[in-house]
Each structure stands twice: as structure tokens, then as C-alpha cells.
Backbone as CSV, one residue per row, in Angstrom:
resi,resn,N_x,N_y,N_z,CA_x,CA_y,CA_z,C_x,C_y,C_z
1,UNK,125.944,174.621,-69.989,125.236,173.980,-68.716,125.630,172.324,-68.967
2,UNK,126.148,171.621,-68.178,126.687,170.293,-68.146,125.244,169.478,-68.277
3,UNK,125.081,168.544,-69.194,123.817,167.656,-69.385,124.499,166.058,-68.953
4,UNK,123.664,165.744,-67.877,123.934,164.689,-66.982,123.002,163.599,-67.400
5,UNK,122.730,162.261,-67.682,121.968,161.523,-68.108,121.815,160.477,-66.650
6,UNK,120.713,160.649,-65.931,120.591,159.816,-64.720,120.031,158.552,-65.218
7,UNK,120.492,157.405,-65.167,119.721,156.066,-65.271,119.696,155.513,-63.941
8,UNK,118.424,155.524,-63.578,118.079,154.785,-62.246,116.419,154.219,-62.316
9,UNK,116.436,153.077,-61.868,115.075,152.619,-62.088,114.264,152.745,-60.486
10,UNK,114.684,152.939,-59.558,114.161,153.324,-58.185,113.751,154.650,-58.395
11,UNK,112.474,154.657,-58.380,111.898,156.100,-58.265,112.197,157.043,-57.170
12,UNK,112.411,156.739,-56.134,112.750,157.353,-55.000,114.238,158.177,-55.045
13,UNK,115.210,157.200,-55.415,116.533,157.403,-55.600,116.507,158.236,-57.136
14,UNK,115.803,158.005,-57.989,116.200,158.804,-59.554,115.311,160.643,-58.911
15,UNK,114.412,160.528,-58.135,114.085,161.801,-57.761,114.901,162.653,-56.879
16,UNK,115.132,161.734,-55.988,116.228,162.758,-55.082,117.487,163.336,-55.840
17,UNK,118.126,162.383,-56.618,119.161,162.409,-57.041,118.999,163.598,-58.440
18,UNK,117.851,163.555,-59.037,118.077,164.688,-60.273,117.648,165.953,-59.654
19,UNK,116.855,166.219,-58.576,116.610,167.541,-57.860,117.932,167.835,-57.139
20,UNK,118.714,167.061,-56.788,119.953,167.773,-55.834,120.752,168.005,-57.375
21,UNK,120.937,167.268,-58.393,121.750,167.774,-59.717,121.406,168.921,-60.256
22,UNK,120.033,169.188,-60.263,119.834,170.416,-60.548,119.581,171.449,-59.990
23,UNK,119.696,171.587,-58.705,119.666,172.424,-57.956,121.377,172.906,-58.037
24,UNK,122.060,172.211,-58.374,123.458,172.355,-58.670,123.774,173.164,-60.355
25,UNK,122.837,172.931,-60.973,122.972,173.731,-62.478,122.900,172.900,-63.452
26,UNK,122.817,171.766,-63.288,123.239,170.355,-64.248,121.635,170.241,-65.309
27,UNK,121.828,170.231,-66.156,120.623,169.774,-67.149,120.793,168.340,-66.968
28,UNK,119.304,167.577,-66.639,118.906,166.269,-66.066,118.323,165.542,-66.992
29,UNK,118.854,164.732,-67.837,118.034,163.692,-68.336,117.865,162.367,-67.646
30,UNK,116.449,161.721,-67.888,116.057,160.558,-67.314,116.028,159.311,-67.993
31,UNK,116.392,158.305,-67.711,116.227,156.781,-68.095,115.847,155.902,-66.787
32,UNK,115.066,154.990,-67.096,114.332,153.931,-66.056,114.952,152.838,-66.461
33,UNK,115.294,152.476,-67.432,115.762,150.980,-67.520,117.203,151.027,-68.772
34,UNK,117.511,150.030,-68.594,118.865,149.766,-69.689,118.422,150.235,-71.001
35,UNK,117.436,149.786,-71.773,116.936,149.990,-73.095,117.032,151.681,-73.299
36,UNK,116.531,152.374,-72.351,116.259,153.784,-72.584,117.940,154.212,-72.583
37,UNK,118.643,153.861,-71.632,119.648,154.251,-71.333,120.647,154.515,-72.522
38,UNK,120.756,153.305,-73.221,121.750,153.247,-74.247,120.818,154.085,-75.522
39,UNK,119.861,153.978,-75.710,119.100,155.057,-76.671,119.102,156.574,-76.461
40,UNK,118.987,156.833,-75.143,119.388,158.310,-75.011,120.522,158.608,-74.824
41,UNK,121.526,157.889,-74.450,123.211,158.078,-74.733,123.424,158.388,-75.755
42,UNK,123.019,157.593,-77.031,123.523,157.690,-78.173,122.831,158.705,-79.102
43,UNK,121.508,159.010,-78.589,120.864,159.893,-79.295,121.317,161.622,-78.678
44,UNK,121.350,161.669,-77.427,121.697,162.974,-76.786,122.938,163.310,-76.699
45,UNK,124.054,162.117,-76.479,125.222,162.481,-76.218,125.669,163.552,-75.039
46,UNK,124.870,162.853,-73.953,125.160,163.632,-72.439,126.616,163.962,-72.141
47,UNK,126.876,164.886,-71.357,128.097,165.149,-71.051,128.821,164.175,-70.104
48,UNK,127.910,163.214,-69.098,128.095,162.261,-68.513,127.102,161.485,-68.099
49,UNK,127.216,160.137,-68.041,125.844,159.464,-67.805,126.415,158.796,-66.181
50,UNK,125.172,158.784,-65.444,125.567,158.231,-64.306,124.494,156.970,-64.311
51,UNK,125.345,155.834,-64.100,124.622,154.332,-64.422,124.463,153.499,-63.668
52,UNK,123.233,153.399,-63.000,122.845,152.379,-61.944,122.936,150.888,-62.738
53,UNK,123.805,149.964,-61.839,124.164,148.757,-62.382,123.023,147.866,-62.685
54,UNK,122.180,148.038,-61.674,121.223,146.814,-61.490,119.749,147.620,-61.996
55,UNK,119.652,147.151,-63.290,118.328,147.905,-63.958,117.760,146.772,-64.751
56,UNK,116.566,147.120,-64.912,115.718,146.035,-65.580,115.945,146.222,-67.414
57,UNK,115.276,145.034,-68.001,115.799,144.835,-69.433,117.169,144.717,-69.778
58,UNK,118.115,145.558,-69.097,119.649,145.303,-69.554,120.151,145.946,-68.407
59,UNK,121.113,145.177,-67.780,121.821,145.462,-66.693,122.982,146.717,-66.957
60,UNK,123.497,147.224,-66.076,124.668,148.436,-66.068,125.533,147.822,-66.792
61,UNK,126.208,146.787,-66.937,127.316,146.210,-67.531,126.869,146.167,-69.133
62,UNK,125.964,145.322,-69.416,125.524,145.336,-70.741,125.298,146.822,-71.472
63,UNK,124.887,147.549,-70.527,124.349,149.102,-71.189,125.694,149.677,-71.368
64,UNK,126.928,149.931,-70.413,127.912,150.372,-70.854,128.973,149.722,-71.913
65,UNK,128.395,148.378,-72.007,129.209,147.670,-73.246,128.503,147.989,-74.510
66,UNK,127.504,148.179,-74.476,126.563,148.502,-75.904,126.982,149.777,-76.178
67,UNK,126.905,150.889,-75.184,127.283,152.335,-75.378,128.704,152.312,-75.797
68,UNK,129.827,151.488,-75.431,131.131,151.618,-76.257,131.112,151.189,-77.238
69,UNK,130.153,150.179,-77.796,130.378,149.364,-78.989,129.776,150.342,-80.152
70,UNK,129.369,151.422,-79.840,128.912,152.440,-80.792,129.922,153.769,-80.734
71,UNK,129.977,154.045,-81.985,130.957,155.222,-82.048,130.664,156.513,-81.980
72,UNK,129.183,156.540,-81.569,128.410,157.502,-81.026,128.733,157.546,-79.454
73,UNK,128.958,156.599,-78.696,128.990,156.405,-77.328,130.458,156.556,-76.744
74,UNK,131.496,156.304,-77.523,132.802,156.074,-77.143,133.224,156.835,-76.169
75,UNK,132.957,158.348,-76.585,133.567,159.299,-75.862,132.708,159.930,-74.680
76,UNK,131.413,159.112,-74.462,130.620,159.577,-73.371,131.155,159.098,-72.062
77,UNK,131.394,159.785,-70.992,132.042,159.167,-69.606,130.676,158.707,-68.897
78,UNK,131.076,157.704,-68.502,130.270,156.905,-67.614,130.579,156.638,-66.356
79,UNK,129.780,157.142,-65.248,130.212,156.596,-63.812,129.036,155.734,-63.275
80,UNK,129.725,154.555,-62.784,128.860,153.502,-62.338,128.199,153.889,-60.717
81,UNK,127.097,153.684,-60.628,126.393,154.033,-59.531,125.784,152.346,-58.999
82,UNK,126.452,152.093,-57.941,126.097,150.906,-57.407,126.077,150.654,-56.003
83,UNK,125.125,149.499,-55.368,125.312,149.285,-53.952,126.518,148.119,-53.721
84,UNK,126.973,147.665,-55.095,127.944,146.434,-55.081,129.202,146.940,-54.667
85,UNK,129.828,147.079,-53.389,131.176,147.974,-52.967,132.223,146.941,-53.014
86,UNK,132.234,145.479,-53.524,133.710,144.663,-53.414,134.745,145.381,-54.795
87,UNK,135.896,145.165,-53.989,136.915,145.427,-55.298,136.807,144.981,-56.651
88,UNK,136.269,143.478,-57.022,136.001,142.768,-57.852,134.593,143.580,-58.548
89,UNK,133.697,144.243,-57.902,132.642,144.980,-58.642,133.276,146.434,-59.327
90,UNK,134.067,146.739,-58.590,134.601,148.154,-59.475,135.445,147.534,-60.792
91,UNK,135.851,146.754,-60.622,136.721,146.235,-61.883,136.249,145.709,-63.125
92,UNK,134.727,144.994,-62.307,133.870,144.604,-63.310,133.410,145.636,-64.082
93,UNK,132.837,146.753,-63.400,132.245,148.386,-64.361,133.120,148.929,-64.781
94,UNK,134.467,148.834,-64.819,135.308,149.681,-65.437,135.848,148.632,-67.044
95,UNK,135.765,147.450,-66.332,136.254,146.678,-67.829,134.741,146.459,-68.601
96,UNK,133.672,146.898,-68.312,132.519,146.896,-69.218,132.450,148.050,-69.803
97,UNK,133.361,149.127,-69.601,133.488,150.542,-70.126,133.163,151.574,-69.389
98,UNK,133.023,151.365,-68.094,132.599,152.796,-66.882,134.072,153.668,-66.927
99,UNK,133.839,154.744,-66.668,135.158,155.596,-66.699,135.401,155.676,-65.165
100,UNK,134.476,155.252,-64.329,134.449,155.665,-62.771,133.396,154.985,-61.797
101,UNK,133.300,155.010,-61.187,132.425,154.122,-60.007,132.225,154.720,-58.534
102,UNK,130.980,154.720,-58.425,130.657,155.311,-57.061,129.378,154.264,-56.617
103,UNK,129.893,154.081,-55.156,128.980,153.227,-54.549,127.876,154.007,-53.918
104,UNK,126.703,153.035,-53.507,125.341,153.784,-52.923,125.546,153.435,-51.288
105,UNK,125.078,154.138,-50.476,124.706,155.303,-50.599,125.830,156.282,-51.004
106,UNK,125.555,157.229,-51.854,126.324,158.184,-52.862,126.546,159.111,-51.708
107,UNK,128.027,159.528,-51.900,128.644,160.662,-51.138,128.486,161.877,-52.401
108,UNK,127.385,162.740,-52.217,127.019,163.549,-53.351,128.496,164.695,-53.627
109,UNK,129.003,165.144,-52.727,130.120,165.905,-53.104,131.178,165.307,-53.759
110,UNK,131.095,164.016,-53.341,132.645,163.144,-54.186,132.086,163.008,-55.654
111,UNK,130.755,162.506,-55.935,130.226,162.428,-57.079,130.444,163.397,-57.763
112,UNK,130.155,164.940,-57.468,130.049,165.808,-57.940,131.325,166.337,-58.532
113,UNK,132.512,165.725,-57.836,133.842,165.777,-58.241,134.187,164.812,-59.258
114,UNK,133.706,163.915,-59.577,133.832,163.009,-60.630,133.296,163.587,-61.561
115,UNK,131.781,163.997,-61.715,131.519,164.602,-62.700,132.044,165.687,-63.296
116,UNK,132.431,166.553,-62.695,133.287,167.503,-63.121,134.421,167.271,-63.709
117,UNK,135.384,166.202,-63.184,136.470,165.946,-63.390,136.353,165.314,-65.141
118,UNK,135.028,164.418,-65.131,134.814,163.729,-66.531,134.334,164.751,-67.352
119,UNK,133.233,165.725,-66.997,132.924,166.661,-67.967,133.797,167.514,-68.420
120,UNK,134.774,168.233,-67.505,135.825,169.091,-67.942,136.994,168.305,-68.958
121,UNK,136.911,166.861,-68.711,137.976,166.261,-69.890,137.367,166.411,-71.089
122,UNK,135.886,166.419,-71.091,135.204,166.373,-72.546,135.139,167.697,-73.030
123,UNK,135.410,168.501,-72.135,135.501,170.192,-72.741,134.171,170.460,-72.653
124,UNK,133.476,170.203,-71.687,132.162,170.808,-71.265,132.468,171.145,-69.592
125,UNK,132.862,172.265,-69.333,133.160,172.539,-67.765,131.585,172.479,-67.236
126,UNK,131.664,172.097,-65.775,130.364,172.139,-65.000,130.017,173.547,-64.697
127,UNK,128.596,173.749,-64.510,127.909,174.917,-64.615,128.309,175.201,-62.835
């Protein structure tokens, strides 16, 4: 089973997306702020991290850089989730260490394709 860490501070978004992912067969771990995101990623090594970029305590760009700076997090795929839709926002997320980028509101089918591609590249086929 593919394990996804969903990092989202908005309770409604977190609940909706975690339920949709669980219905598709993913094991969903949850973090509500940037500090939890770093801690859980390094401890649990999920197959994919879905990382909101606007978070309390540490923003998503800081989280991605901290995950990438630690040996345990270098190979964990990260997909940035953000309402920022400008091309420089995408470049900034990728420069911080994210592997891909998805704008809100999310296109769930497209997001599933990105999760499958990144989890599969890690050797963990999606469920």
C-alpha cells in the first residue's frame, strides 16, 4: 500500500483530501504544520509527501529544504500543493526540493497520476 503524508493546515481541505486518498487505497499520514511535516517525513519515510506551501511554524519551502538536507529525506518524493499559480512559484517550489507541483483547487485525477509516477519511481507501486 502506498503511504502518503498529507501536510495541510486547513482542516476542511485536509479532511476532504485524506478521505479521497483513503478511498483510492492509500495509507494517509497527516501533518498540520511545517514542523510536523519534517518530523514525520524523516521518521516515517512515506512514499510521497503532499506539501501545502503556506503552513504555520515553517512554510513549505523551508520544509522541503530541511527534508532534502537530511539523508533520510533525500529520496522521498514531494509534491507542492499551493494556490500560487504563477510560473515563478512553480520554479521556487522545485528549487526548494519539491519534485512536482499542483495548484489548488486540485485536479484530483491529475494529482493521482503524479503520486503514481513518483511512488512508482521509488519502487512502491500505487494500490
